[in-house]
FILOZA-644144 format. One record per residue: residue in one letter; x, y, z of N, C-alpha, C in turn. Coordinates in steps of 0.001 Angstrom, whole numbers, plus 500000, padded with zeros to 6 digits. Layout:
<pts>
aXYZXYZXYZ ...
</pts>
This chain:
<pts>
m482882514448492459483975513631492947483752513282494407 k483805512016494706483658511582496080484951511765496847 k484790512066498117485932512311498975486667511016499276 a487994511108499307488798509934499602488571509471501035 l488518508159501218488380507603502553489687507756503326 k489552508044504603490714508162505475490988506840506167 k492203506730506702492596505546507450493055505965508834 a492945505027509774493306505343511148494142504233511763 l495009504621512684495705503702513570495144503918514961 f494377502965515459493810503026516799494795502357517750 i495391503117518633496482502620519461496083502662520936 d496205501544521590495959501442523026497037502213523789 r496753502548525040497711503299525841498479502405526808 d497847502012527905498520501268528969498917499867528504 g500191499561528621500687498266528180501110498241526734 t500819499308525995501164499395524580502100500568524326 l501682501772524702502530502946524592503337503199525862 i502672503054526995503350503224528272503199501949529091 v504152501720529973504172500504530776502995500510531746 e502312499386531806501194499244532742501723498717534070 p501590499464535162502114499019536459501523497678536871 p502350496705537202501826495368537497501038495288538805 v501237496242539706500591496180541014499112496503540921 d498799497708540398497401498133540359496908498433538946 m497769498217537917497391498409536508496860499814536255 q497401500838536942496863502177536854497997503189536860 v498120503979535826499128505037535756498511506296536343 d498719506505537631498064507603538329499054508557538985 s500303508536538541501303509477539040502446509536538050 l503232510627538137504386510760537258505413509673537511 a505479509199538751506440508157539095506155506859538352 k504921506666537944504541505439537240504609505575535715 l504915506778535240504919507010533799506220506529533171 e506141505549532314507304504994531625506873504512530243 f507555505000529217507226504588527866507720503171527579 v506949502431526812507378501125526328508568501336525398 p509650500576525546510816500757524672510453500710523193 g510948501683522460510738501735521023509444502384520589 a508535502670521527507233503200521150507334504576520500 i508130505467521067508220506821520534508816506815519128 s509908506076518926510519506002517598509547505445516571 a508805504416516949507840503815516030506722504786515691 l506241505522516680505187506496516418505659507583515468 k506921507963515551507459508941514613507407508403513194 v507702507128513024507610506493511718506163506475511237 l505279506027512095503877505889511724503235507235511449 r503692508268512127503174509605511898503444510055510470 g504510509535509855504831509900508489504015509182507434 l503163508226507849502316507500506915500941508149506820 d500159507618505921498858508220505623497770507686506548 f497977507845507855497018507413508855496752508541509845 e495537508608510346495275509400511540495648508570512761 l496279509203513745496634508527514984495547508765516014 v494998507688516541493909507763517507494279506937518725 m494313507560519891494521506827521130493169506330521614 a493071505045521893491818504448522342492107503589523562 t491573503981524718491946503324525962490768503176526905 n490727502050527610489814501857528738490527502278530016 q489928503169530766490471503622532040489430503351533122 d489565502196533782488557501713534719488249502719535822 g486991503185535849486535504045536925487151505423536960 l487621505915535828488203507246535794487166508282536241 g487588509133537186486689510140537731486000509719539010 t486183508469539438485628507988540694486676508123541794 d486276507808543014487206507896544140488406506974543970 s488218505853543282489318504916543083490325505395542049 f489943506365541223490828506880540187490437508327539894 p490850509255540745490485510652540556490983511225539231 e490204512155538692490514512769537414491928513362537392 e492309514044538472493602514699538542494752513700538484 d494565512550539100495613511528539096495873511003537682 f494852511003536870495005510597535470495587511726534628 r495105512934534826495448514059533959496942514380533974 i497568514388535156498970514814535245499902513911534423 p499915512592534588500783511754533737500338511728532282 q499034511849532028498542511874530656499095513082529909 e499022514256530525499528515452529875501042515399529697 k501740514840530669503181514669530531503510513750529364 m502788512681529222502984511757528115502785512455526775 l501711513239526675501405513919525426502443514982525101 r502934515704526111503974516704525877505259516051525381 t505606514927525968506803514208525537506686513780524078 l505537513242523707505315512816522332505329514002521374 a504691515098521783504665516285520934506070516813520679 g506933516727521695508310517150521526509054516334520493 e508569515138520203509155514269519177508387514350517861 g507450515280517774506683515442516550505515514504516401 v505128513847517479504021512898517440502799513526518091 l501768513768517322500517514332517809499382513388517454 f498523513128518414497347512307518165496235513163517589 d495561512632516578494442513337515969493175513249516812 d493080512243517650491889512045518469492255511181519660 m491520511346520761491704510507521934490356510012522419 l490223508712522511488990508075522952489262507382524272 i488555507813525318488794507299526668487474506832527265 d487398505551527564486230505026528259486513504967529752 r485558505449530563485750505590531998485038504512532810 t484412503581532185483569502623532883484372501433533396 f483734500664534259484283499375534676483780498288533738 e484545497213533646484141496106532782482770495573533161 s482483495542534473481206495018534946480017495864534504 d480264497097534110479173497966533660478599497536532312 g479391496861531507478923496446530186478579497600529275 a479268498716529433478959499919528658479264499721527179 p478436500290526285478669500144524835479924500863524360 t480464501754525194481654502502524818482961501801525194 r482884500765525972484089500107526455484592499111525418 k485902499211525118486490498234524197486291496826524721 p485930495848523887485972495866522425484711496378521747 r483753496895522512482563497455521874482936498745521173 t482132499163520247482516500245519339481768501544519594 g481124501655520774480297502829521036481012504154520943 m482288504212521309482985505489521245483723505703519926 f483446504847518943484097504949517644483140505409516553 g482026506044516951481017506444515985481540507323514867 r482487508179515183483076509058514176483722508258513048 y484193507064513361484969506280512405484160505212511699 t482939504975512126482107503934511541481022504493510632 g481049505779510379479992506411509586480225506426508095 g481318505841507632481558505759506197482685506620505683 g483231507499506509484317508350506060485695507742506182 y485774506544506778487063505900507006487087504516506372 d488217504185505813488457502859505266488963501986506398 l488048501408507152488426500637508329489150499352507965 a488864498804506805489554497590506385491031497836506133 a491409499083505861492812499451505670493407500090506918 s492645500111508017493099500674509276493560499565510214 y494213499951511301494749498999512260494327499362513679 v494229498329514525494128498491515965495359497833516564 v496110498581517382497313498061518026497094498095519530 g497223496952520173497026496890521613497601495620522201 d497641495574523533498297494458524219497332493413524768 r496053493573524525495068492646525069494175492089523966 a493565490949524278492642490349523315491488491287522998 t491097492138523965490006493082523711490340494026522560 d491619494375522407492009495241521304491843494539519962 i492165493273519918492012492521518670490530492263518382 l489759492019519423488316491891519236487717493208518757 l488244494323519237487818495626518731488103495732517240 a489305495304516828489638495321515403488623494515514607 r488260493347515115487263492525514432485931493241514348 n485516493869515437484227494553515459484198495767514541 l485341496418514368485429497565513477485635497165512021 g486029495932511782486402495517510442487792495969510070 a488631496205511102490007496637510890490962495465511079 r492248495729510961493277494726511152493902494902512525 g494034493821513279494549493890514628496014493511514716 i496756494240515519498149493921515822498262493800517336 l498697492638517796498795492385519227500216492647519695 f500354493586520619501658493871521205501889492896522354 a502576491804522056502774490735523034503857489800522537 q504388489007523466505305487941523095504540486894522297 e505176486305521312504498485460520339503706484320520968 t504352483511521799503680482334522348502516482716523245 a502766483653524171501708484099525071500588484779524301 g500948485572523288499941486251522498499069485313521715 r499680484275521152498897483302520394497894482597521302 r498358482251522499497466481597523460496327482530523864 m496637483781524102495633484770524477494551484896523408 l494954484983522174493996485131521083493155483882520891 r493798482726521036493060481473520883491972481357521933 e492301481704523163491324481632524246490191482620524050 a490470483762523440489452484786523218488710484612521904 g489141483676521085488515483489519784488747484659518850 a489922485292518977490207486502518210491308486314517181 e491695485081516878492822484826515993492620485403514596 e491416485301514076491156485729512705491435487205512465 a491228488031513472491362489476513291492782489972513467 c493726489092513798495088489507514093495996489246512902 v496699490259512455497634490104511344499070490004511810 l499348490351513068500722490315513556500717490245515072 i501589489411515631501883489390517064503351489740517221 s503638490752517981505027491167518170505131492003519430 d506244491847520141506533492714521279507625493713520923 s507814493956519635508782494920519144508061496032518385 w508143497240518896507515498344518207508163498614516846 s509449498401516725510089498604515428509552497630514397 e509295496383514787508724495405513870507310495794513472 i506539496279514437505172496702514147505167497855513149 a506009498865513406506065500010512507506498499605511111 e507476498727511024507950498282509725506890497454509008 y506141496661509734505055495883509149504033496799508495 i503594497788509228502595498718508703503173499515507546 r504387499978507725505055500767506710505207499993505404 r505666498742505500505843497950504299504500497644503648 g503513497374504441502205497089503886501657498220503044 e502026499446503370501569500593502603502231500689501235 r503270499917501008503965499917499732503457498816498798 r502345498193499142501678497221498288500320497759497890 v500043497813496627498792498402496168498182497579495043 v496898497751494870496173497242493719495417498415493119 v495618498652491841494910499733491160494236499162489925 t492978499415489784492225499001488597491584500222487955 r491643500276486667491040501367485910490188500760484799 e488963501217484697488081500752483642487526501938482870 t487687501910481559487137502913480673486287502210479626 r485801502951478670485022502349477596485875501494476676 e487188501754476699488078501006475812488864499901476516 t489119500057477817490037499145478487489598498844479912 r490120497761480436490068497472481859491438496951482259 i492125497707483123493500497417483504493577497230485013 t494248496193485461494539495983486868496036495798487048 v496614496557487950498026496451488294498143496149489777 r498907495130490095499240494795491479500735494996491651 l501106495815492633502487496228492770502929496140494219 d504097495565494437504739495528495743506151496059495561 l506410497269496057507717497885495882508820497137496610 d508458496313497563509441495531498307509414494067497909 g508784493758496785508734492397496296509963492052495488 k509887490958494768510994490497493939510478490063492587 g510885490769491573510605490337490225509150490322489856 f508814489757488708507456489815488199506683488558488538 g505381488675488399504538487497488390503920487113489701 g504097487861490744503418487564491993503781488591493034 v502802489217493610503028490225494614503059489549495963 s504230489395496517504426488573497690504208489340498972 a504112488608500053503998489163501392504635488194502358 d504927488679503538505594487846504520504694486766505060 r503463487110505313502497486185505880501160486352505193 p500358485342505181499096485418504461498036486211505188 a497112486706504452495928487354504996494726486918504208 a493572487050504777492362486526504164491991487238502899 g492277488440502664491995489060501399491264490361501508 t491044490933500354490444492241500268489048492160499731 g488353493218499949487013493323499391487059493858497982 s485956494168497456485899494638496082485071495893495993 g485401496720495034484636497915494778483714497720493591 s482871498665493382481958498592492258482657499006490983 v482138498560489874482676498892488572481770499878487889 e482346500970487463481606501967486724482384502283485458 s481848501926484350482542502108483094482851503573482846 g484098503817482457484516505139482090484917506030483235 t485022505517484436485426506349485561486601505740486270 d487346506606486921488370506174487846487834506326489238 t487611505267489928487167505378491303488250504916492213 g488587505661493184489663505307494083489187504521495274 n488521503437495053488012502630496151489149502076496968 r489314502554498184490379502086499039489909500883499818 v490445499763499495490017498513500086491194497874500778 g491120497680502050492209497063502790492088495567502804 t493080494906503322493035493467503411492062493034504475 g491606491861504323490782491266505345491635490704506454 a491033489930507288491765489397508433492812488399508015 d493846488339508784494876487334508608494336485988509052 n494998484955508690494580483629509091495033483277510485 g495201484292511318495557484065512702497024484187512926 p497432484222514157498826484447514473499706483227514387 d499174482097514065499951480878514038501049480952512987 d502213480445513321503322480476512386503073479666511137 n502106478780511166501809477964510006500988478690508962 r500738479985509187499908480721508240500460480706506826 a501744480666506694502337480722505362501954479536504503 d501524478458505127501145477282504362499844477456503619 t499094478472503951497799478638503307497911479152501900 g498993479873501614499147480463500300498505481809500143 n497752482244501110497166483574501029498213484608501366 t498840485184500408500018486006500638499757487469500398 t498689487973500928498363489370500720498462490187501975 k499277489770502933499386490473504190499747491929503984 g498976492789504597499301494192504635499156494914503316 i498579494309502318498448494952501032497315495953501073 r497661497172500810496651498199500751496035498174499377 s494866497622499247494244497456497955493515498714497558 h494278499774497254493663500940496659493183500517495301 t491919500553495056491429500119493771490688501229493083 d490899501342491789490046502151490960489131501182490252 d487899501075490701486917500162490115487358498722490182 m487648498229491344488199496895491477487139495867491795 t487119494817491028486348493636491384487288492462491432 s487686492109492615488690491070492763488183489712492321 s486878489551492197486348488271491750486773487935490333 d487174488965489586487627488718488233488905487908488186 r489554487777489333490800487041489374490647485645489969 a489477485148490004489255483833490599490116482778489944 g490598481927490788491386480828490298492827481145490042 a493331482255490601494723482614490404495638481748491256 k496914482060491205497944481205491763497903481121493281 n498269479981493802498321479752495233499698479645495849 p500746479360495101502028479146495765502431480301496633 a503229479997497653503701481039498559504393482122497773 g504094483354498091504666484489497404503855484959496226 e502753484321495927501932484752494825500515485001495309 w499702485510494413498354485916494790497408484746494955 n496544484843495909495448483909496077494161484698496022 d493567484746494845492427485631494662491133485069495181 a491058483741495345489870483197495972489744483719497382 g490895483902498036490896484446499385490606485919499428 r490948486636498355490788488077498421489344488516498423 n488452487663497995487048488030497982486421488053499357 s487102487510500347486496487373501656486587488622502493 g487314489640502038487536490802502873486381491767502894 d486565492780503740485585493828503850486036495035503059 g485450496152503368485916497429502907485502497803501522 n484263497865501293483784498233499985483571499724499876 g484578500484500188484454501921500065484462502340498624 d483894503467498336483967503982496986484263505462497054 s485502505782496849485951507151496970486762507525495758 d487120508819495696487948509330494628487384509039493254 n486106509208493092485500508942491812485803510072490854 n486926510012490186487351511031489270486945510668487862 s486193511510487261485723511235485925486870511035484963 d486739510068484119487805509697483220488092510751482169 g487087511326481647487289512333480626487703511788479279 r487590510481479089488000509896477827486806509487476983 n485681510111477134484490509710476422484407510407475070 g483656509790474235483367510384472951484589510660472116 d484568511857471443485647512204470540486973512413471231 n486918512591472524488137512842473283489100511681473308 r488661510510472934489506509343473104490731509383472221 n490754510204471217491910510275470348492741511531470569 r492718512059471771493525513224472084495004512899471912 d495817513947471887497227513793471556497979512908472528 d497921513215473842498698512410474772497888511780475881 g496683512203476095495804511579477074496240511746478499 n497026512753478773497567512882480106497136514143480803 d495922514588480534495433515728481275495421515417482761 n495891516382483545496053516139484965494744515884485673 s493661516412485157492385516179485802491998514725485772 r492477514005484765492081512616484632492952511694485446 i494159512085485692495059511153486346495487511612487715 n494839512627488233495169513090489557494375512360490618 d494453511114490712493933510349491828494980509302492221 s494131509268492114494752508145492580495316508487493610 s506551488204493371507867487939493663508096486767493001 s508598487219492880508700486483491662509685485354491729 d509581484448490749510561483394490607511769483832489791 e511695485064489275512782485651488533513299484741487415 r512375484300486581512742483405485506513481484093484369 n513435485415484285514248486097483297515705486071483679 d516599485911482731518003486127483017518307487611482973 d519543487982483232519880489383483295519690490110481986 n519687489421480902519462490028479610517993490086479233 g517188489603480130515767489628479857515313488694478778 n516079487648478547515761486760477442515254485412477915 g514485485396478954513902484155479418512860483652478451 d512331482484478667511369481936477726510041482674477810 n509176482416476882507953483181476728506908482948477798 r507106481972478673506146481804479747506142483021480665 n507212483833480631507249485058481404506082485954481083 c505821486046479838504891487043479370503434486657479572 g503150485445479872501768485040480007501377484678481410 d502269484867482366502022484421483720501390485529484549 g502194486340485184501644487416485995501400488684485223 i501836488749483991501681489936483172501011489555481865 s499876490131481582499137489803480376498379491029479880 t498852491605478794498219492787478232497605492555476865 g497867491384476264497450491149474897498490491572473889 l499553492226474338500668492649473493501923491968474001 r502456491028473246503533490189473728504800490981474036 f505133491931473195506342492693473451506169493598474664 l504996494157474845504751494958476037504844494096477288 d504301492867477238504447491950478366505921491738478692 h506710491530477648508146491312477818508804492528478473 m508439493712478073509014494929478644508574495150480087 l507333494881480378506854495024481753507543494026482670 a507848492831482146508600491856482927509987492390483258 q510560493196482368511853493811482654511745494827483788 i510674495580483811510468496533484899510417495802486229 a509701494699486258509599493937487498510943493337487891 h511571492653486948512815491944487231513934492896487611 h514186493879486813515289494803487057514921495893488062 g513651496138488236513227497101489246513173496529490644 g513283495205490749513227494577492057511892494757492744 v510818494835491961509471494968492503508648493765492074 a507619493463492829506666492433492430505548493102491656 l505237492554490510504308493219489611503423492213488908 e502146492466488901501196491755488065500378492776487290 v500152492479486031499384493368485168498379492552484380 e497138492929484442496094492352483603495462493466482788 a495370493256481518494792494278480665493867493663479634 r492701494244479478491783493931478387491484495233477677 g491795495292476407491587496523475677491089496304474273 d490839497393473584490286497333472232491403497154471208 l492121496053471311493217495788470386492726495534468973 d491432495273468821490874495139467487490886496474466747 i490973497566467504491102498889466893492573499214466684 d493316499340467760494773499431467703495336499305469106 e496623499547469259497312499309470518497291500506471456 h496842501650470972497010502910471678496383502907473067 h495097502614473145494394502713474425494954501744475461 t495287500537475019495821499555475957497146500011476533 m498067500428475688499362500851476188499259502109477046 e498445503036476610498265504265477375497715503980478762 d496689503164478832496043502934480121496860502035481025 v497616501089480459498549500321481280499556501261481926 a500068502202481157501037503157481678500426504016482772 i499203504488482565498535505323483564498325504559484864 v497837503331484768497569502556485977498863502188486687 l499905501824485931501195501533486544501746502776487241 g501613503922486608502062505161487230501314505470488504 k499996505287488486499200505501489692499616504550490804 a499859503299490440500252502313491434501569502701492090 i502529503146491295503805503585491851503600504764492789 d502822505724492350502579506911493157501916506559494484 r500919505712494444500219505334495665501092504505496590 a501875503588496016502730502744496839503816503553497535 l504217504657496958505224505509497578504661506295498756 g503358506500498789502732507195499910503310508572500129 s503761508842501342504349510139501663505746510309501070 k506331509235500562507674509198499986508776509356501023 a508400509360502288509402509465503333510331508260503316 g511626508514503424512617507458503514513093506878502201 i512568507323501056512977506746499778514219507446499234 g514877506801498259516031507401497615515669508604496765 r514490508581496182513896509657495384514431509706493963 y515743509609493752516341509744492431516845508404491926 g516963508297490572517537507097490001517934507279488547 f518835506475488063519243506429486657519984505126486403 a520131504805485099520512504114483975521270503030483332 l521527502708482043522161501444481708522468501244480225 p523572500486479896523860500120478519523291498743478188 m523042498459476934522634497132476504523122496887475087 d524080495966474935524638495609473636525077496858472883 d524529497081471695524917498226470887524262499520471337 c523367499422472300522577500570472706522937501048474110 r522617502271474347522714502800475690521467503636475977 a521014503522477176519831504270477582520123504991478883 l519717506203478951519861507008480151518473507407480633 v518155507035481863516882507404482469517162508164483752 l516690509369483817516784510189485017515389510293485622 l515296510008486905513999509884487549514012510608488886 d512972511378489133512845512099490389511388512057490833 f511143511462492003509796511415492558509532512608493474 g509965513766493046509780514980493833508388515571493753 g507515515019492909506138515492492836505860516487491731 r506908516957491048506719517886489936506820517114488630 i505797517235487793505707516470486558506471517162485435 d507425516440484873508123516921483685508600515698482917 f508566515774481601508930514630480773509794515094479610 e510924514413479427511818514680478304512133513361477611 w512138513375476288512361512156475502513339512440474368 d514376511672474272515348511785473199515710510387472722 a514863509812471918515079508482471355514292508376470061 e514936507856469038514279507680467745514360506223467318 f513338505779466621513265504407466122513101504425464604 r513794503516463928513687503431462479512571502484462049 r512340501437462828511288500483462512509927500999462934 e508895500612462209507542501007462576507060500248463800 r507502498994463937507063498155465040508238497341465578 v508165497040466862509025496030467457508093494967467999 g508180493775467406507183492768467744505806493253467370 d504878493218468321503510493646468037503206495031468594 v504246495814468890504060497140469460504583498211468508 p503769499224468176504249500339467365505311501126468122 t506420501431467494507500502140468172507086503545468602 e506120504142467898505666505466468300505028505475469675 m504610504304470176503937504228471460504895504215472645 f506177503984472418507098503949473551507168505307474246 r507302506356473459507304507695474057506003507965474788 h504912507630474160503613507902474767503414507096476044 f503892505873476056503786505034477242504465505701478431 f505693506128478267506421506710479376505905508106479734 h505412508838478749504794510121479067503565509921479949 s502731508965479595501534508671480386501901508207481786 l502895507329481886503350506844483190503895507997484037 c504670508860483427505258510001484118504183510885484755 c503167511213483993502100512072484511501336511395485644 a501032510111485485500279509397486512501095509202487781 a502398509002487650503265508796488810503705510105489447 r503401511214488816503765512542489306505281512644489554 c506022512416488503507474512420488619508105513235487503 n509383513473487634510204514050486585510935512891485925 l510692512693484634511254511547483927511918512021482645 q513213511751482528513966512092481328514592510824480766 i514346510586479473514801509361478822515549509718477549 a516731509129477401517506509273476181518094507926475826 a518102507596474536518631506307474103519223506430472709 k520332505715472464520973505668471162521358504233470873 g521419503884469580521811502541469189521282502193467825 d521713501029467307521335500617465967520122499696465943 n520007498825466915518945497831466925517752498354467708 d516607498484467080515441499075467735514904498211468868 h514985496902468722514573496023469814515448496272471036 h516760496277470827517674496529471940517442497916472541 k517178498873471693516977500230472178515751500308473081 a514658499728472645513437499726473458513664498990474767 e514320497831474680514550497052475886515495497774476840 a516503498439476291517418499207477138516673500305477878 i515715500957477223514933502010477873514127501445479038 f513451500350478811512646499765479874513514499276481028 k514656498662480704515534498193481770516141499363482540 a516529500401481823517085501571482491516042502219483395 f514814502292482917513747502815483770513588501961485022 a513639500647484841513489499740485977514599499951486997 r515835500079486533516953500295487444516838501652488138 a516406502649487410516181503956488016515086503877489075 l514028503155488760512941502963489717513452502266490968 r514273501239490771514808500478491898515585501380492860 m516390502273492298517151503201493117516248504214493809 a515284504726493077514475505827493581513519505413494689 v512985504191494633512000503769495636512632503075496824 a513941502778496747514615502097497844514564502954499099 r514363502313500223514294503016501486515622502919502211 s515980503982502896517250504037503595517068503637505060 g517155502325505296517042501815506661515712502133507293 f515763502365508589514552502626509344514237504105509393 g515152504919508855514909506352508851513673506701508049 y513020507738508386511778508096507724511695509591507470 d512763510148506958512772511550506616512262511752505196 i511637512900504956511254513279503607512518513634502838 p512738513025501663513973513273500916513965514615500195 s513854515662500959513854517009500402514313517985501467 s515137518957501087515555519982502028514395520851502472 k513303520847501717512113521606502086511311520917503185 g511569519604503372510811518848504359509471518380503869 v509181518583502594507904518171502026508083517931500532 l507338516959500005507304516691498576505876516791498085 
</pts>
């Protein structure tokens, strides 16, 4: 098993975290130490995400007569103590001491002091550089990371244009809360692909999207890279988005709407989606091929080879431990059949219809592509769709900080369905629903239980489902809708707060 790639937030110091004195641009005394408004609160939020925090700063002539070591150390240590008191600790600090005229390879935007992060252990395409100067955005470009410019919009756009750094910038903002929310929301968008000998499934999920058929974003980005395909394995290739189309407000006109999407892929080849939709709020897959980040990590063996493929439930933990729609459906989920063939396509029409309910009633953006051995039967396709969807939910939740955690249920016509859901990290599954018909549409009714069991294990949740009623179609649909509503409640975030929803402080 290959080790998972790590991600980093490379954050500038002067002018970004602390105010840069306008007179001499040098914080060399306690009297000059002042935090940028909102920086500490934002760092607390970012600390709760799956990133290493790295301070990366140029300190002109540090250690020379013009900037004695002691003059730097005293305010630096005070700054770090203040942050530590708020629970913010940096994993690494990179400080270049040279003057710009020296042309040193370690001075930003050059990458000489970033050797630890360029050796293959980090998913730089899913990492960010945050700073107040064009050099920080150029550093992001040189690292293959995403740049965020801490600046006023108009001045920042001009700065980047003059430096030729527009392509590497995904956001310009002088608000730390906006920056933190941008990064935070981006972590709730994922792409997961799973390929076995029987199936190839791709799920695109945005927990903050709307409805089915297109995983939306606020602003476009150039796209993600692709991982290698290895039949029969789950590879957790973490692929971040490529560069944004620059800071210009007209970016939304491009149709590339993958801003901030963390493309965690299990065997992902985004080229398979060539020619997908361009409208705003939907995927532009021609653009996604342009990104970097071809990491290949989390190669967890599938374990579904040979005679094992017909195991009872297919949810052994060893196999699954990795890892906006136009809303054309009405509230009853009875929209026309174009729903089922647009952003969701599994080869099973009734399953497409049910997945559209998850998207619509769950308030998430969802796309599902599935190719499976339907010439044999429906089992592998439904099972693997459930596994990949579960993995996508689990990954999009990240640390789970700030979410509702729990959710439940709903009536439908003659039927009622109760879904209890807890993303506390402990796997348990209960099912109390019986069907009289052998099939609903083109789906065997025996597969509904198996579908949710597989999803439960992959999502690492506690899932309890009960349903009663006379009409089996209504009963199945009520279960899927109830699950969607439970999901909607459980993944919802409570404002800007970022606490772990557990009295233990950990999930």
